[in-house]
ROSE-4610 file (N, C-alpha, C; in Angstrom, 1 decimal, always signed):
// ROSE-4610
residu = [M/M/M/S/S/S/N/N/N/K/K/K/F/F/F/P/P/P/K/K/K/V/V/V/Y/Y/Y/D/D/D/A/A/A/K/K/K/Y/Y/Y/Y/Y/Y/F/F/F/D/D/D/D/D/D/D/D/D/L/L/L/Y/Y/Y/Q/Q/Q/L/L/L/E/E/E/I/I/I/E/E/E/S/S/S/K/K/K/G/G/G/C/C/C/L/L/L/L/L/L/N/N/N/I/I/I/I/I/I/V/V/V/E/E/E/F/F/F/S/S/S/N/N/N/N/N/N/I/I/I/M/M/M/Y/Y/Y/K/K/K/I/I/I/S/S/S/F/F/F/Y/Y/Y/D/D/D/I/I/I/S/S/S/R/R/R/F/F/F/S/S/S/Q/Q/Q/D/D/D/V/V/V/S/S/S/E/E/E/E/E/E/L/L/L/Q/Q/Q/E/E/E/S/S/S/S/S/S/F/F/F/F/F/F/Y/Y/Y/Q/Q/Q/E/E/E/N/N/N/I/I/I/I/I/I/F/F/F/L/L/L/T/T/T/R/R/R/L/L/L/T/T/T/K/K/K/D/D/D/N/N/N/L/L/L/V/V/V/R/R/R/T/T/T/I/I/I/N/N/N/E/E/E/I/I/I/E/E/E/K/K/K/K/K/K/G/G/G/V/V/V/Y/Y/Y/S/S/S/R/R/R/L/L/L/K/K/K/D/D/D/Y/Y/Y/K/K/K/I/I/I]
num = [1/1/1/2/2/2/3/3/3/4/4/4/5/5/5/6/6/6/7/7/7/8/8/8/9/9/9/10/10/10/11/11/11/12/12/12/13/13/13/14/14/14/15/15/15/16/16/16/17/17/17/18/18/18/19/19/19/20/20/20/21/21/21/22/22/22/23/23/23/24/24/24/25/25/25/26/26/26/27/27/27/28/28/28/29/29/29/30/30/30/31/31/31/32/32/32/33/33/33/34/34/34/35/35/35/36/36/36/37/37/37/38/38/38/39/39/39/40/40/40/41/41/41/42/42/42/43/43/43/44/44/44/45/45/45/46/46/46/47/47/47/48/48/48/49/49/49/50/50/50/51/51/51/52/52/52/53/53/53/54/54/54/55/55/55/56/56/56/57/57/57/58/58/58/59/59/59/60/60/60/61/61/61/62/62/62/63/63/63/64/64/64/65/65/65/66/66/66/67/67/67/68/68/68/69/69/69/70/70/70/71/71/71/72/72/72/73/73/73/74/74/74/75/75/75/76/76/76/77/77/77/78/78/78/79/79/79/80/80/80/81/81/81/82/82/82/83/83/83/84/84/84/85/85/85/86/86/86/87/87/87/88/88/88/89/89/89/90/90/90/91/91/91/92/92/92/93/93/93/94/94/94/95/95/95/96/96/96/97/97/97/98/98/98/99/99/99/100/100/100/101/101/101/102/102/102/103/103/103/104/104/104]
x = [+0.8/+0.0/+0.9/+0.4/+1.3/+1.3/+2.1/+2.2/+0.9/+0.1/-1.1/-2.1/-3.2/-4.3/-5.1/-5.6/-5.4/-4.1/-3.6/-2.3/-2.5/-1.9/-2.1/-0.7/-0.9/+0.1/+0.2/+1.2/+1.5/+1.0/+1.1/+0.6/+1.6/+2.8/+4.1/+4.2/+4.2/+4.4/+3.3/+2.1/+1.2/+1.4/+1.7/+1.9/+3.3/+4.3/+5.5/+5.9/+5.0/+5.4/+4.4/+4.7/+3.7/+3.2/+4.1/+3.7/+2.8/+3.0/+2.1/+0.7/+0.9/-0.8/-1.3/-0.8/-1.4/-1.9/-0.9/-1.4/-2.8/-2.8/-3.9/-5.0/-5.0/-6.2/-6.7/-5.8/-6.4/-6.9/-6.3/-7.0/-8.4/-8.5/-9.6/-9.8/-8.8/-8.8/-7.5/-7.7/-6.6/-7.1/-6.4/-7.1/-6.3/-7.0/-6.6/-5.5/-5.7/-4.9/-5.1/-4.3/-4.5/-4.5/-5.4/-5.7/-6.0/-5.4/-5.5/-6.1/-7.2/-7.9/-7.6/-8.2/-7.9/-8.5/-9.3/-9.6/-8.6/-7.5/-6.5/-6.8/-7.7/-8.2/-7.7/-7.2/-6.7/-7.9/-8.0/-9.1/-8.2/-9.0/-8.3/-9.4/-9.1/-10.2/-9.8/-10.6/-10.6/-11.2/-10.4/-11.2/-11.2/-12.4/-12.8/-13.3/-13.3/-14.4/-15.4/-16.4/-17.7/-17.3/-16.8/-16.5/-15.7/-14.5/-13.9/-14.6/-15.4/-16.1/-17.2/-17.8/-18.9/-18.2/-17.0/-16.2/-16.1/-15.3/-15.1/-16.3/-17.3/-18.7/-19.2/-19.1/-19.7/-18.6/-17.6/-16.6/-16.9/-16.9/-17.2/-18.5/-19.6/-20.8/-20.9/-20.1/-19.9/-19.3/-18.5/-17.7/-18.6/-19.3/-20.1/-21.4/-22.3/-23.8/-23.8/-22.7/-22.9/-21.6/-21.6/-20.5/-20.4/-19.4/-19.2/-17.8/-17.6/-16.4/-16.6/-15.9/-16.1/-15.2/-15.7/-15.0/-14.6/-15.7/-15.3/-15.7/-14.9/-15.2/-15.2/-16.1/-16.1/-15.7/-15.0/-14.5/-14.9/-15.1/-15.5/-14.3/-13.0/-11.6/-10.8/-9.9/-8.9/-7.5/-7.7/-6.4/-6.0/-4.7/-4.1/-4.8/-5.1/-5.9/-7.3/-8.0/-9.2/-9.3/-8.2/-8.0/-7.5/-6.8/-6.4/-7.6/-8.1/-9.4/-10.4/-10.7/-11.7/-11.2/-10.1/-9.6/-9.6/-9.4/-9.5/-11.0/-11.9/-13.3/-13.8/-13.4/-14.0/-13.4/-12.3/-11.8/-12.6/-12.8/-13.4/-15.0/-15.6/-17.0/-17.3/-16.0/-16.2/-16.8/-16.8/-17.5/-16.8/-15.4/-14.7/-15.6/-16.4/-17.0/-18.0/-18.3/-19.1/-18.2/-17.1/-16.1/-15.8/-15.6/-15.0/-13.5/-13.2/-11.7/-10.9/-9.6/-8.7/-8.0/-8.0/-7.2/-5.8/-4.8/-3.4/-3.0]
y = [-1.2/+0.1/+1.3/+2.4/+3.6/+4.2/+5.4/+6.3/+7.2/+7.1/+8.0/+7.2/+7.8/+7.0/+6.1/+4.9/+4.4/+3.9/+4.0/+3.3/+1.9/+0.9/-0.3/-0.7/-0.9/-1.3/-2.7/-3.2/-4.7/-5.7/-5.5/-6.3/-6.6/-6.1/-6.1/-7.5/-8.6/-9.8/-10.4/-9.7/-10.3/-9.7/-8.4/-7.8/-8.1/-8.5/-8.8/-10.2/-11.1/-12.6/-13.4/-14.0/-14.7/-15.8/-16.7/-17.8/-17.5/-16.5/-16.0/-15.6/-14.9/-14.6/-15.8/-16.8/-18.3/-18.8/-18.8/-19.4/-18.6/-17.3/-16.5/-16.8/-17.0/-17.4/-18.5/-19.6/-21.1/-21.0/-20.1/-20.0/-19.4/-18.3/-17.7/-16.5/-16.0/-15.0/-14.3/-13.0/-12.2/-11.2/-11.4/-11.0/-9.4/-8.7/-7.6/-6.8/-6.2/-5.4/-4.0/-3.2/-1.9/-0.9/-0.3/+0.5/+2.0/+3.0/+4.4/+5.0/+5.6/+6.3/+7.8/+8.5/+9.8/+10.8/+10.1/+11.0/+10.8/+10.2/+10.1/+9.4/+8.4/+7.7/+6.0/+5.3/+4.1/+3.0/+1.9/+0.9/-0.5/-1.2/-2.7/-3.4/-4.1/-4.8/-6.2/-7.1/-8.5/-8.7/-9.6/-9.9/-11.4/-11.8/-13.3/-13.5/-14.8/-15.3/-16.0/-16.4/-16.8/-18.1/-19.0/-20.3/-20.3/-19.5/-19.5/-18.8/-17.8/-17.0/-17.9/-18.7/-19.6/-20.6/-21.1/-22.1/-21.5/-20.3/-19.6/-19.3/-18.9/-18.6/-19.8/-20.9/-22.2/-22.7/-22.5/-22.9/-22.1/-20.7/-19.7/-20.0/-20.4/-20.6/-22.0/-22.9/-24.1/-23.9/-22.8/-22.3/-21.2/-20.4/-19.3/-19.4/-18.4/-18.2/-17.3/-16.6/-15.5/-15.4/-14.6/-14.3/-13.1/-12.1/-10.6/-10.5/-9.7/-9.0/-7.9/-7.0/-5.7/-5.6/-4.7/-4.4/-5.5/-6.4/-7.7/-7.2/-7.7/-7.4/-8.8/-8.9/-10.3/-10.1/-11.0/-11.0/-12.4/-12.4/-13.7/-14.6/-14.2/-14.7/-13.8/-14.3/-13.5/-13.5/-12.6/-12.3/-10.9/-10.8/-9.4/-8.4/-8.8/-7.8/-7.6/-8.4/-8.2/-7.4/-7.7/-6.8/-5.5/-5.2/-3.8/-3.0/-3.8/-3.0/-2.9/-3.7/-3.3/-2.2/-2.4/-1.1/+0.2/+0.3/+1.3/+1.9/+0.9/+1.3/+1.7/+1.1/+1.6/+3.0/+3.5/+4.9/+5.7/+5.4/+6.1/+6.4/+5.3/+5.5/+6.2/+6.3/+6.7/+5.7/+4.5/+3.5/+3.4/+3.6/+3.5/+4.4/+5.3/+6.0/+5.4/+4.0/+2.9/+2.0/+2.0/+1.3/+1.8/+0.9/+1.4/+1.7/+2.6/+3.1/+2.4/+2.2/+1.4/+2.3/+2.2/+3.0/+2.4/+3.1/+2.7/+3.1]
z = [+0.0/+0.1/+0.0/-0.4/-0.5/+0.7/+0.8/+1.9/+2.3/+1.2/+1.4/+2.1/+2.3/+3.2/+2.1/+2.7/+3.8/+4.2/+5.4/+5.9/+6.7/+6.3/+6.8/+7.8/+9.0/+9.8/+10.1/+10.7/+11.1/+10.2/+8.8/+7.8/+6.8/+7.0/+6.3/+5.5/+6.4/+6.1/+5.0/+5.4/+4.5/+2.9/+2.9/+1.7/+1.0/+1.5/+1.1/+0.9/+1.5/+1.3/+0.6/-0.6/-1.3/-0.7/-0.1/+0.7/+1.8/+2.5/+3.7/+3.2/+2.1/+1.4/+1.0/+0.6/+0.3/+1.5/+2.6/+4.0/+4.4/+4.4/+4.9/+4.0/+2.6/+1.9/+2.1/+2.5/+2.8/+4.1/+5.1/+6.6/+6.6/+5.6/+5.5/+6.3/+7.0/+8.1/+8.1/+8.4/+8.6/+9.8/+10.9/+12.0/+12.7/+13.2/+13.9/+13.1/+11.9/+11.1/+11.5/+11.8/+12.2/+10.8/+10.5/+9.3/+9.9/+9.3/+9.6/+8.1/+8.5/+7.2/+7.5/+6.3/+6.3/+7.2/+8.2/+9.4/+10.5/+10.3/+11.1/+12.2/+12.2/+13.4/+12.8/+13.8/+13.4/+14.0/+13.0/+13.3/+13.3/+14.3/+14.1/+13.5/+12.5/+11.5/+11.2/+11.4/+11.1/+9.8/+8.8/+7.5/+7.5/+6.9/+7.0/+5.7/+5.4/+4.3/+5.1/+4.5/+5.3/+5.9/+5.1/+5.6/+7.0/+7.0/+8.2/+9.4/+9.2/+10.0/+10.7/+9.7/+10.4/+11.3/+11.0/+11.9/+13.2/+13.1/+14.3/+15.3/+14.6/+15.5/+16.1/+15.3/+15.7/+17.0/+16.9/+17.9/+19.3/+18.9/+20.1/+20.8/+20.0/+20.5/+21.4/+21.2/+21.8/+23.3/+23.5/+24.5/+25.4/+24.8/+25.2/+24.8/+25.3/+24.9/+24.0/+23.5/+22.3/+21.6/+20.5/+19.7/+19.5/+19.8/+19.6/+18.9/+17.9/+17.6/+16.7/+17.2/+16.3/+15.0/+14.0/+13.0/+12.1/+11.9/+10.9/+9.5/+8.6/+7.1/+6.5/+5.5/+4.9/+3.5/+3.0/+1.6/+1.0/-0.4/-1.1/-0.9/-1.1/-0.9/-0.3/+0.5/+1.1/+0.3/-0.6/-1.6/-1.3/-1.3/-1.4/-2.2/-3.4/-4.4/-3.7/-3.3/-2.6/-1.3/-0.6/+0.6/+0.3/-0.6/-0.8/-1.5/-2.5/-3.1/-2.1/-1.1/+0.1/+0.8/+1.3/+2.1/+1.5/+0.1/-0.6/-0.8/-1.1/-1.0/+0.3/+1.5/+2.6/+2.9/+2.4/+2.4/+1.6/+0.2/-0.8/-0.2/+0.2/+0.6/+2.1/+2.6/+4.1/+5.1/+4.8/+5.5/+6.9/+7.0/+8.3/+9.3/+9.0/+10.2/+10.9/+10.3/+11.1/+11.9/+11.7/+12.6/+14.0/+14.7/+16.3/+16.1/+16.6/+16.6/+17.4/+17.1/+18.0/+18.9/+20.3/+21.1/+21.5/+21.3/+21.5/+22.9]
């Protein structure tokens, strides 16, 4: 990603390592990525494909009576191109205003 907004933090390995990208795509999730949008606020976002999310929710509900997680975004496939496109669309459409900000 570029130096302009949005800025993505702590995802360097994801963007720089082809093998890691394949691993993330096969796992179906990329969790707790910090993204800063043009409002200069950081958000912790988790990206899922629906299969992985369904598994995680099912497991959580077996251990607890509810499931809750903030700032989840679903993608059809968790590829680098889909992730970058989605983050840029969130910026372009101002959707980040619906996310909960991340306090450092």
